[in-house]
Residue frames as qw, qx, qy, qz and C-alpha x, y, z in Angstrom:
[[0.379, 0.658, 0.420, -0.497, -103.73, -172.81, 75.60],
 [0.507, 0.274, 0.589, 0.567, -104.25, -172.88, 71.83],
 [0.070, 0.425, -0.019, -0.902, -104.47, -169.54, 70.11],
 [0.494, 0.632, 0.597, -0.016, -107.31, -168.72, 67.77],
 [0.418, 0.386, 0.368, 0.735, -107.22, -166.72, 64.61],
 [0.083, -0.281, -0.202, 0.934, -107.50, -162.95, 64.96],
 [0.295, 0.063, -0.400, -0.865, -110.09, -162.92, 62.19],
 [0.760, -0.193, -0.404, -0.470, -112.27, -166.01, 63.16],
 [0.710, -0.502, 0.365, -0.331, -112.55, -168.73, 65.81],
 [0.951, 0.224, -0.201, 0.071, -110.49, -171.37, 64.00],
 [0.759, -0.503, 0.116, 0.397, -107.12, -172.47, 65.49],
 [0.194, 0.917, -0.290, -0.192, -104.20, -170.25, 64.48],
 [0.948, 0.072, 0.125, 0.284, -101.39, -171.82, 62.46],
 [0.479, 0.536, -0.072, 0.691, -99.39, -168.63, 61.81],
 [0.490, -0.807, -0.206, 0.259, -97.93, -166.79, 64.77],
 [0.529, 0.462, -0.014, 0.712, -95.91, -163.61, 64.05],
 [0.396, -0.762, -0.252, 0.446, -94.60, -161.02, 66.30],
 [0.447, 0.645, 0.161, 0.599, -93.94, -157.59, 64.71],
 [0.394, -0.582, -0.211, 0.679, -92.03, -154.69, 66.20],
 [0.286, 0.664, 0.331, 0.606, -92.97, -151.31, 64.73],
 [0.014, -0.721, 0.123, -0.682, -91.60, -148.15, 66.30],
 [0.029, 0.282, -0.751, 0.597, -90.86, -149.98, 69.52],
 [0.686, -0.055, 0.277, -0.670, -94.41, -151.34, 69.74],
 [0.079, -0.129, 0.983, 0.101, -94.85, -155.06, 69.81],
 [0.710, 0.162, 0.030, -0.685, -97.81, -156.55, 67.88],
 [0.338, -0.097, 0.935, 0.045, -98.72, -160.18, 67.65],
 [0.609, 0.258, -0.330, -0.673, -100.57, -161.67, 64.65],
 [0.379, -0.047, 0.920, -0.092, -102.32, -165.08, 64.84],
 [0.573, 0.320, -0.284, -0.699, -103.97, -166.47, 61.70],
 [0.820, 0.076, 0.549, -0.140, -105.72, -169.62, 60.70],
 [0.548, -0.025, 0.655, 0.520, -104.66, -171.29, 57.41],
 [0.322, 0.710, 0.575, 0.246, -107.34, -169.68, 55.36],
 [0.070, -0.988, -0.072, 0.115, -106.67, -166.10, 56.56],
 [0.513, -0.564, 0.424, 0.489, -102.89, -166.62, 56.33],
 [0.504, 0.234, 0.648, 0.521, -103.14, -167.60, 52.68],
 [0.175, 0.889, 0.405, 0.123, -105.41, -164.52, 52.03],
 [0.174, -0.960, 0.132, 0.177, -102.75, -162.19, 53.47],
 [0.527, 0.757, -0.387, 0.014, -99.96, -163.84, 51.42],
 [0.455, -0.558, 0.686, -0.105, -98.29, -166.17, 53.89],
 [0.651, 0.302, -0.657, -0.228, -96.86, -169.34, 52.40],
 [0.751, -0.397, 0.396, -0.348, -97.82, -172.37, 54.49],
 [0.065, -0.394, 0.907, 0.131, -95.84, -175.51, 54.62],
 [0.853, 0.120, -0.124, -0.493, -97.49, -178.44, 52.92],
 [0.791, -0.288, 0.539, 0.015, -96.77, -182.15, 53.02],
 [0.764, 0.336, 0.383, 0.397, -95.62, -182.05, 49.39],
 [0.349, 0.888, 0.128, 0.269, -93.65, -179.74, 47.30],
 [0.449, 0.578, -0.330, 0.596, -90.65, -177.39, 47.88],
 [0.405, -0.684, 0.298, -0.529, -91.55, -176.54, 51.54],
 [0.960, -0.254, 0.100, -0.063, -91.29, -180.21, 52.49],
 [0.838, 0.328, -0.143, 0.413, -87.93, -180.53, 50.73],
 [0.166, 0.693, -0.287, 0.640, -86.53, -177.40, 52.31],
 [0.652, -0.593, 0.206, -0.425, -87.77, -178.45, 55.70],
 [0.987, -0.111, 0.025, 0.114, -86.17, -181.92, 55.43],
 [0.652, 0.485, -0.217, 0.541, -82.86, -180.41, 54.22],
 [0.128, -0.701, 0.326, -0.621, -82.74, -177.99, 57.16],
 [0.854, -0.430, 0.152, -0.250, -83.65, -180.85, 59.59],
 [0.947, 0.123, -0.075, 0.288, -80.79, -183.02, 58.18],
 [0.413, 0.627, -0.257, 0.608, -78.33, -180.18, 58.26],
 [0.443, -0.683, 0.281, -0.508, -79.17, -179.44, 61.95],
 [0.953, -0.273, 0.110, -0.074, -78.74, -183.09, 62.80],
 [0.824, 0.322, -0.134, 0.447, -75.41, -183.36, 60.95],
 [0.068, 0.737, -0.293, 0.605, -74.16, -180.16, 62.72],
 [0.677, -0.589, 0.248, -0.366, -75.09, -181.64, 66.07],
 [0.988, -0.077, 0.069, 0.118, -73.28, -184.92, 65.29],
 [0.753, 0.358, -0.063, 0.549, -70.08, -183.31, 63.90],
 [0.214, -0.952, 0.115, -0.184, -69.45, -180.64, 66.59],
 [0.715, 0.313, -0.423, 0.460, -65.70, -180.66, 66.92],
 [0.531, -0.829, 0.068, -0.160, -64.45, -180.35, 70.52],
 [0.176, 0.677, -0.664, 0.265, -60.96, -180.24, 72.00],
 [0.795, -0.126, -0.593, 0.025, -60.08, -183.62, 73.56],
 [0.420, 0.059, -0.569, 0.705, -58.31, -182.03, 76.44],
 [0.063, 0.131, 0.410, -0.900, -60.75, -179.23, 77.66],
 [0.232, 0.535, 0.812, 0.021, -63.92, -180.03, 75.55],
 [0.087, 0.573, -0.009, -0.815, -63.91, -176.48, 74.09],
 [0.570, 0.546, 0.592, 0.165, -66.03, -176.23, 70.91],
 [0.328, 0.217, 0.314, 0.864, -65.41, -173.88, 67.97],
 [0.175, -0.758, -0.450, -0.438, -68.80, -172.18, 68.63],
 [0.557, -0.769, -0.217, 0.224, -67.79, -171.40, 72.24],
 [0.604, -0.184, 0.157, 0.760, -64.36, -170.27, 71.09],
 [0.211, 0.472, 0.395, 0.760, -65.90, -167.88, 68.59],
 [0.339, -0.829, -0.355, -0.267, -68.35, -166.40, 71.16],
 [0.630, -0.712, -0.056, 0.303, -65.68, -165.96, 73.90],
 [0.390, 0.867, -0.260, 0.169, -62.67, -165.20, 71.73],
 [0.293, -0.663, 0.666, -0.179, -60.55, -167.28, 74.12],
 [0.678, 0.172, -0.710, -0.085, -59.12, -170.81, 73.68],
 [0.821, -0.526, -0.045, -0.219, -59.61, -173.29, 76.52],
 [0.759, -0.495, 0.348, 0.241, -56.07, -174.78, 76.58],
 [0.084, -0.621, 0.591, 0.508, -52.84, -175.04, 74.65],
 [0.377, 0.061, 0.885, 0.268, -54.15, -178.14, 72.74],
 [0.431, 0.730, 0.432, -0.307, -56.99, -176.11, 71.34],
 [0.144, 0.762, -0.355, -0.522, -54.51, -174.45, 68.96],
 [0.081, -0.274, 0.895, 0.341, -53.61, -177.72, 67.46],
 [0.313, 0.355, 0.872, -0.125, -57.05, -179.20, 67.50],
 [0.336, 0.834, 0.374, -0.229, -58.64, -176.06, 65.80],
 [0.436, -0.340, 0.384, 0.739, -55.58, -175.28, 63.69],
 [0.254, 0.350, 0.640, 0.635, -57.47, -174.97, 60.40],
 [0.130, -0.833, -0.527, -0.111, -60.33, -172.89, 61.83],
 [0.395, -0.795, -0.058, 0.457, -58.05, -170.61, 63.85],
 [0.456, -0.119, 0.426, 0.773, -55.66, -170.17, 60.90],
 [0.142, 0.589, 0.588, 0.536, -58.55, -168.84, 58.83],
 [0.291, -0.889, -0.349, 0.060, -59.80, -166.57, 61.63],
 [0.505, -0.611, 0.123, 0.597, -56.30, -165.21, 62.32],
 [0.408, 0.145, 0.507, 0.745, -55.60, -164.65, 58.59],
 [0.018, 0.742, 0.538, 0.399, -58.90, -162.74, 58.25],
 [0.363, -0.892, -0.219, 0.159, -58.31, -160.56, 61.29],
 [0.492, -0.557, 0.306, 0.595, -54.60, -159.90, 60.35],
 [0.443, 0.755, -0.142, -0.461, -55.46, -158.94, 56.83],
 [0.861, 0.437, -0.251, -0.073, -54.16, -162.23, 55.33],
 [0.215, 0.588, -0.712, 0.316, -51.06, -162.64, 57.50],
 [0.899, -0.312, -0.236, -0.196, -51.02, -165.96, 59.27],
 [0.816, -0.009, -0.275, 0.509, -47.38, -165.78, 60.43],
 [0.362, -0.862, -0.113, 0.337, -45.82, -163.44, 62.93],
 [0.613, 0.579, 0.065, 0.534, -43.79, -160.73, 61.33],
 [0.194, -0.930, 0.102, -0.294, -43.01, -158.46, 64.21],
 [0.109, 0.634, -0.671, 0.369, -40.19, -158.47, 66.84],
 [0.854, -0.265, -0.447, 0.015, -39.40, -161.41, 69.04],
 [0.560, -0.792, 0.242, 0.005, -37.78, -161.45, 72.44],
 [0.214, 0.752, -0.620, -0.068, -34.04, -161.78, 71.98],
 [0.363, -0.320, 0.866, -0.130, -33.69, -165.18, 73.73],
 [0.670, 0.313, 0.628, -0.241, -36.60, -166.67, 71.63],
 [0.435, 0.704, -0.217, -0.517, -35.79, -165.20, 68.24],
 [0.170, 0.420, -0.846, -0.283, -33.50, -168.06, 66.97],
 [0.281, 0.129, 0.934, -0.182, -35.94, -170.76, 68.25],
 [0.506, 0.610, 0.376, -0.481, -38.90, -169.06, 66.61],
 [0.364, 0.656, -0.469, -0.465, -36.97, -168.63, 63.29],
 [0.003, -0.238, 0.963, 0.125, -35.90, -172.34, 63.38],
 [0.379, 0.335, 0.806, -0.308, -39.46, -173.47, 64.10],
 [0.491, 0.681, 0.074, -0.539, -40.78, -171.31, 61.23],
 [0.243, 0.562, -0.697, -0.373, -38.16, -172.75, 58.90],
 [0.184, -0.031, 0.980, -0.067, -39.03, -176.33, 59.95],
 [0.470, 0.491, 0.567, -0.464, -42.80, -175.62, 59.46],
 [0.443, 0.683, -0.244, -0.527, -42.22, -174.15, 56.02],
 [0.138, 0.415, -0.867, -0.240, -39.99, -177.11, 54.97],
 [0.307, 0.121, 0.913, -0.239, -42.48, -179.68, 56.33],
 [0.514, 0.613, 0.309, -0.515, -45.34, -177.99, 54.35],
 [0.413, 0.639, -0.475, -0.442, -43.26, -177.97, 51.16],
 [0.070, -0.227, 0.970, 0.061, -42.29, -181.63, 51.72],
 [0.435, 0.341, 0.757, -0.348, -45.94, -182.64, 52.05],
 [0.515, 0.697, 0.038, -0.498, -46.95, -180.62, 48.98],
 [0.191, 0.550, -0.743, -0.331, -44.09, -182.28, 46.98],
 [0.212, 0.007, 0.974, -0.078, -45.28, -185.71, 47.99],
 [0.475, 0.525, 0.526, -0.472, -48.89, -184.78, 47.23],
 [0.484, 0.732, -0.204, -0.434, -47.82, -183.61, 43.77],
 [0.967, 0.081, 0.196, 0.140, -45.73, -186.82, 43.39],
 [0.383, 0.813, -0.365, 0.245, -42.49, -184.76, 43.05],
 [0.907, -0.397, -0.083, 0.111, -40.53, -187.39, 44.94],
 [0.678, 0.261, -0.140, 0.672, -37.03, -186.16, 43.99],
 [0.023, -0.626, 0.118, -0.770, -37.79, -182.71, 45.39],
 [0.732, -0.602, -0.044, -0.317, -39.28, -184.31, 48.47],
 [0.914, -0.136, -0.138, 0.358, -36.19, -186.39, 49.08],
 [0.427, 0.430, -0.151, 0.781, -33.97, -183.23, 48.67],
 [0.361, -0.672, 0.037, -0.646, -36.12, -181.36, 51.16],
 [0.888, -0.449, -0.092, -0.038, -36.02, -184.25, 53.67],
 [0.814, 0.062, -0.169, 0.553, -32.19, -184.44, 53.29],
 [0.164, 0.567, -0.117, 0.798, -31.89, -180.70, 53.74],
 [0.622, -0.646, -0.053, -0.438, -33.93, -180.89, 56.90],
 [0.928, -0.292, -0.106, 0.204, -31.73, -183.58, 58.26],
 [0.629, 0.314, -0.123, 0.701, -28.61, -181.61, 57.33],
 [0.076, -0.624, 0.120, -0.769, -29.86, -178.60, 59.22],
 [0.177, 0.009, -0.826, 0.535, -30.71, -180.79, 62.23],
 [0.511, -0.119, 0.036, -0.851, -34.41, -180.07, 62.05],
 [0.421, 0.036, 0.847, -0.323, -36.74, -182.56, 63.58],
 [0.394, 0.150, -0.582, -0.695, -38.39, -184.43, 60.75],
 [0.175, 0.083, 0.936, -0.294, -40.53, -186.77, 62.90],
 [0.508, 0.491, 0.377, -0.599, -43.73, -185.31, 61.51],
 [0.547, 0.607, -0.334, -0.470, -42.48, -186.09, 58.03],
 [0.363, -0.310, 0.874, 0.092, -41.33, -189.72, 58.49],
 [0.656, 0.394, 0.633, -0.113, -44.30, -191.11, 56.44],
 [0.499, 0.847, 0.040, -0.179, -43.81, -188.63, 53.69],
 [0.090, -0.748, 0.626, 0.202, -40.07, -189.21, 53.72],
 [0.530, -0.089, 0.841, 0.068, -40.51, -192.87, 53.18],
 [0.604, 0.669, 0.412, -0.134, -42.80, -192.11, 50.30],
 [0.215, 0.899, -0.297, -0.238, -40.21, -189.83, 48.81],
 [0.321, -0.486, 0.792, 0.183, -37.56, -192.55, 48.93],
 [0.614, 0.262, 0.744, -0.013, -39.93, -195.01, 47.16],
 [0.512, 0.802, 0.294, -0.089, -40.73, -192.60, 44.35],
 [0.027, 0.900, -0.359, -0.245, -37.24, -191.11, 43.90],
 [0.912, 0.337, -0.224, 0.070, -35.69, -194.44, 42.88],
 [0.073, -0.774, 0.564, -0.279, -33.01, -194.04, 45.58]]
């Protein structure tokens, strides 16, 4: 059933629901009465059309680029709503998003600074050292500081740290360092 204007018998194009003091009021207006009351109606030309098309494209792009965990199909939207990850792979897949959320909730801290269980302490410290060195190595290669990158790679090998994630950057470091 098509609604008619509250002021005349023309079809309504503006439908608004107002809540005032817990009382719900519906307003239905035709184009003429809507303009009289100050409503801006979309037209086929002008800014309303441009904004409408931009919103439509943004919605379509968001629907196409929804990132989901390949293991459990968890999406970032569901993760935010529930506050729970779906599986262990979610941490890797949503690493950038989770890092920002964790840093925000932990007042800027993204790394654990508290106590560790005694048996895990050395493993955790070693992993943190490896992660820091891998990050520094990647940054050095990105800034084309190949000599520094080669020193970092050699230091990682000397400490017996797994540098498998850095093989590509290590090769680049050799090429640029003139070794």
